[in-house]
C-alpha positions in Angstrom: 116.1 77.4 -100.0 114.2 78.9 -102.9 112.3 76.9 -105.5 114.6 78.2 -108.3 117.6 77.0 -106.4 116.1 73.5 -105.9 115.3 73.3 -109.7 118.9 74.3 -110.5 120.3 71.8 -108.1 118.1 69.0 -109.5 119.2 69.9 -113.0 122.8 69.9 -112.0 122.5 66.5 -110.3 120.7 65.0 -113.4 123.4 66.3 -115.7 126.0 64.7 -113.5 124.3 61.3 -113.5 124.0 61.4 -117.3 127.7 62.5 -117.7 128.8 59.6 -115.4 126.7 57.2 -117.4 128.3 58.3 -120.7 131.8 58.0 -119.1 131.0 54.5 -117.9 129.6 53.6 -121.3 132.8 54.9 -123.0 135.0 52.5 -121.0 132.9 49.3 -121.4 131.3 50.0 -124.8 131.1 47.0 -127.2 130.4 47.9 -130.8 129.0 44.4 -131.4 126.3 44.8 -128.8 123.1 47.0 -128.8 123.9 50.6 -128.1 120.5 51.2 -126.5 120.8 48.2 -124.2 124.3 49.1 -123.2 123.3 52.7 -122.4 120.4 51.4 -120.3 122.7 48.9 -118.5 125.2 51.7 -117.9 122.5 53.9 -116.5 121.5 51.1 -114.1 125.1 50.8 -113.0 125.3 54.5 -112.5 122.0 54.5 -110.5 123.6 52.4 -107.9 125.9 55.3 -107.1 122.9 57.1 -105.6 123.3 55.0 -102.5 126.8 56.3 -101.5 125.7 59.8 -102.6 122.7 59.7 -100.2 124.8 58.2 -97.3 127.6 60.7 -97.7 125.5 63.8 -98.1 122.6 63.1 -95.7 124.3 61.0 -93.0 128.1 61.2 -93.0 128.6 64.9 -93.6 126.2 66.2 -90.9 126.8 63.4 -88.4 130.6 63.2 -88.7 132.2 66.0 -90.7 130.2 68.8 -89.1 131.1 67.5 -85.7 134.8 67.3 -86.7 135.1 63.6 -86.3 137.4 63.6 -89.3 139.1 60.2 -89.2 135.8 58.4 -88.7 134.4 60.5 -91.6 137.2 59.5 -94.0 137.0 55.8 -93.0 133.2 55.8 -93.4 133.5 57.3 -96.9 136.1 54.7 -98.0 134.0 51.8 -96.5 130.9 53.1 -98.2 132.6 53.4 -101.5 134.1 49.9 -101.3 130.9 48.2 -100.2 128.8 49.9 -102.8 131.3 49.2 -105.5 131.1 45.4 -104.6 127.3 45.6 -104.6 127.2 47.5 -107.9 129.7 45.1 -109.5 127.7 42.0 -108.5 124.1 43.2 -109.0 124.4 45.8 -111.7 126.9 43.5 -113.6 124.3 40.8 -113.7 121.7 43.2 -115.0 124.2 44.5 -117.5 124.7 41.0 -118.8 120.9 40.4 -119.0 120.3 43.6 -121.0 123.4 43.7 -123.2 124.3 40.1 -123.5 127.9 41.0 -122.6 129.4 39.6 -119.4 131.7 41.8 -117.2 133.1 38.6 -115.4 135.2 37.5 -118.4 138.6 37.3 -116.6 140.5 38.6 -113.6 141.9 41.6 -115.5 138.5 42.6 -116.7 137.0 42.2 -113.2 139.8 44.3 -111.6 139.5 47.0 -114.3 135.7 47.3 -114.1 135.7 47.2 -110.3 138.3 49.9 -110.2 136.2 52.1 -112.5 133.1 51.5 -110.4 135.1 52.3 -107.2 136.5 55.5 -108.8 132.9 56.5 -109.9 131.7 55.9 -106.3 134.6 58.1 -105.0 133.7 60.9 -107.5 130.1 60.7 -106.5 130.8 60.7 -102.8 133.2 63.7 -103.2 130.8 65.7 -105.4 127.7 64.9 -103.3 129.5 65.8 -100.1 130.8 69.1 -101.6 127.3 70.0 -102.9 125.8 69.3 -99.4 128.5 71.5 -97.8 127.9 74.3 -100.2 124.1 74.1 -99.9 124.3 74.1 -96.1 126.8 77.0 -96.2 124.4 78.9 -98.4 121.5 78.1 -96.2 123.3 79.2 -93.0 124.3 82.5 -94.6 120.8 83.0 -95.7 119.4 82.2 -92.3 121.9 84.5 -90.5 120.9 87.3 -92.9 117.2 86.7 -92.1 117.9 86.6 -88.3 119.8 89.9 -88.6 117.0 91.5 -90.6 114.4 90.2 -88.2 116.4 91.6 -85.2 116.7 95.0 -86.8 112.9 95.1 -87.6 112.1 94.0 -84.0 114.4 96.6 -82.5 112.9 99.3 -84.6 109.4 98.3 -83.7 110.5 98.2 -80.0 112.0 101.7 -80.2 108.9 103.1 -81.8 106.6 101.6 -79.1 109.0 102.2 -76.2 107.8 104.5 -73.4 110.5 106.3 -71.5 111.3 103.5 -69.0 112.6 105.9 -66.2 109.3 107.8 -66.4 107.3 104.7 -66.2 109.3 103.2 -63.3 108.9 106.5 -61.4 105.1 106.4 -62.0 105.0 102.8 -60.7 107.1 103.8 -57.7 104.8 106.7 -56.9 101.7 104.4 -57.2 103.4 101.9 -55.0 103.9 104.4 -52.1 100.4 105.8 -52.6 98.9 102.4 -51.8 98.3 101.9 -48.1 100.8 99.6 -46.4 98.2 97.3 -45.2 97.1 96.6 -48.8 99.9 94.1 -49.4 98.2 92.4 -52.4 98.0 95.7 -54.4 101.6 96.5 -53.5 102.8 93.0 -54.5 100.9 93.4 -57.9 102.7 96.7 -58.6 106.0 95.1 -57.7 105.3 92.2 -60.1 104.4 94.6 -62.9 107.6 96.6 -62.3 109.7 93.4 -62.5 107.9 92.4 -65.7 108.6 95.7 -67.2 112.2 95.7 -66.1 112.7 92.2 -67.7 111.3 93.3 -71.0 113.1 96.6 -71.2 116.5 95.7 -69.8 117.1 91.9 -69.7 115.5 90.9 -73.0 118.1 92.9 -75.0 120.4 89.8 -75.4 119.8 86.9 -77.8 119.7 84.3 -75.0 118.8 84.5 -71.3 119.0 82.1 -68.4 115.8 80.0 -68.2 115.3 81.0 -64.5 114.7 84.6 -65.5 112.3 83.6 -68.2 110.3 81.4 -65.8 110.3 84.2 -63.2 108.7 86.5 -65.8 106.1 83.9 -66.6 105.4 83.4 -62.9 104.8 87.2 -62.5 102.7 87.4 -65.6 100.4 84.6 -64.5 100.1 86.2 -61.0 99.1 89.6 -62.5 96.6 87.9 -64.9 95.1 85.9 -62.0 94.0 89.2 -60.5 91.5 89.8 -63.3 90.3 86.2 -63.3 87.0 85.4 -61.5 87.5 83.8 -58.1 87.3 80.1 -58.3 88.9 79.8 -61.7 91.0 76.6 -62.0 94.3 78.2 -62.8 97.5 76.1 -62.3 101.1 76.9 -63.1 103.4 74.0 -62.7 107.1 74.7 -62.8 109.9 72.3 -62.0 111.5 72.6 -58.6 115.0 72.2 -60.2 115.2 73.0 -63.9 118.9 73.6 -63.9 120.6 76.5 -65.8 120.6 76.8 -69.6 120.2 79.7 -72.0 117.1 80.2 -74.2 115.7 83.0 -76.4 113.6 85.3 -74.3 109.8 85.7 -74.5 109.1 82.5 -76.4 106.6 81.2 -73.8 104.7 84.4 -73.4 102.7 84.4 -76.7 101.3 80.9 -75.8 100.4 81.9 -72.3 98.8 85.2 -73.5 96.8 83.2 -76.1 95.5 80.9 -73.4 94.4 83.7 -71.1 92.8 85.4 -74.1 90.6 82.5 -75.2 89.9 80.8 -71.8 86.2 79.9 -71.4 83.8 82.2 -69.6 81.4 79.8 -67.9 79.1 81.0 -65.2 80.6 78.5 -62.9 84.2 79.7 -62.5 85.4 76.2 -61.5 84.6 75.1 -65.1 87.1 77.6 -66.5 90.4 75.8 -66.5 93.9 76.9 -67.5 96.9 74.6 -66.8 100.4 75.6 -67.7 103.1 73.0 -67.3 106.8 73.7 -68.0 109.4 70.9 -67.8 112.6 69.5 -69.3 113.2 66.1 -70.9 116.3 64.1 -71.7 118.2 65.3 -74.8 118.2 69.0 -73.8 114.6 69.4 -74.6 112.5 72.2 -73.1 108.7 71.6 -73.0 105.7 73.9 -72.5 102.2 72.4 -72.3 99.2 74.6 -72.0 95.6 73.5 -71.7 92.6 75.8 -71.5 88.9 75.4 -71.7 87.1 77.5 -74.3 83.7 78.4 -75.6 83.4 77.7 -79.3 81.1 80.7 -80.1 83.2 83.2 -78.0 86.4 81.9 -79.6 85.0 82.3 -83.1 84.2 86.0 -82.4 87.6 86.6 -80.8 89.4 85.0 -83.7 87.6 87.4 -86.1 88.8 90.4 -84.1 92.4 89.0 -83.6 95.2 89.4 -86.1 97.2 86.4 -84.6 100.4 88.4 -85.0 101.8 87.1 -81.7 101.7 83.5 -82.6 102.9 84.2 -86.2 105.9 86.1 -84.8 106.6 83.3 -82.4 106.6 80.7 -85.2 108.8 83.0 -87.3 111.3 83.5 -84.4 111.4 79.7 -83.7 112.1 78.9 -87.3 115.0 81.3 -87.3 116.5 80.6 -83.9 115.8 76.9 -83.6 115.6 75.5 -87.2 114.6 71.8 -87.1 114.8 71.8 -83.3 111.3 72.8 -82.3 107.7 71.7 -82.7 104.4 73.3 -81.9 101.4 70.9 -81.7 97.9 72.1 -81.2 95.0 69.8 -80.2 91.4 70.7 -80.0 88.6 68.7 -78.3 85.0 69.6 -77.6 85.8 72.3 -75.1 89.6 72.0 -74.4 92.4 73.5 -76.4 96.0 72.2 -75.8 99.2 73.6 -77.1 102.6 71.8 -76.7 105.9 73.6 -77.5 109.1 71.6 -77.5 112.6 73.1 -78.1 115.9 71.4 -78.2 117.8 74.2 -76.7 121.3 72.7 -77.0 123.1 70.1 -79.0 124.1 67.2 -76.8 127.2 66.7 -78.9 128.2 70.3 -79.2 131.3 69.5 -77.2 132.6 67.5 -80.1 133.5 70.7 -81.9 130.6 71.3 -84.2 
């Protein structure tokens, strides 16, 4: 949401509070009492309506209405309006008496009349605040969908500009594979892994979501290929769950983090001191987690950072904000010689079956 929109919304809400205050003052105004004190007292009474406004717009609308639990939503609105009206009548009525010197507890008719007005005010506030929240969310979703569409177009254009003819490339890899002696199984296996990685990027990553098993297979191949260039004895560990189940996730979200770890891993003379641990798991609540730890040399990393644009991680952050708004986190921790990155994604809403 833009800053101008937030300012307009704030101004609209402020105008609404003032308008409601004046309406309340009109109904209970006493010409024999201080106008200023009565206005302040009415403003305090109106301020209590902020409670149901917050509850309805921030809690009831997203938790009940958006999940199509309609009857519970209506009941919760009425209960909120009634309880807040009673609270407002008792507390704000006392404050009103202290400021204006005029009691609102004069007789039963007066109590019923004022309580009815307060209840109506609460109803209006709840209706308006809920409608404003729905409109704001609708505007935000449309804006987000537009950004996602634009981002997808930009990504596809960049991909097309950079794309090598895949058939030509696969033919070359196939030729290289058969040129390698049959006894050199490691080299042949490396070419196969490279071919699988290329096929995944060119053909399988064209959809918005892909099964997690395919994404993990790609990471497994990528790590295997990268391991070939690592010095023997490097402490490289890839930990994948034996059973991760089947769920859909946006493709190539893990790769930038893994690439970054390989790029900045330390280069100690003793290979066993160069460590890179990649752990991928799931947690309750449909949460997918990637934890990467790698040793690094401070001086080497400073030089590499100067020569690096960091576009991969920036693009990752951008994609996550568009694809999983409010449902992801990236936490970076740095110690003396260890860098740790943890990515968590809530890949599915546990209550999506409720109809949201």
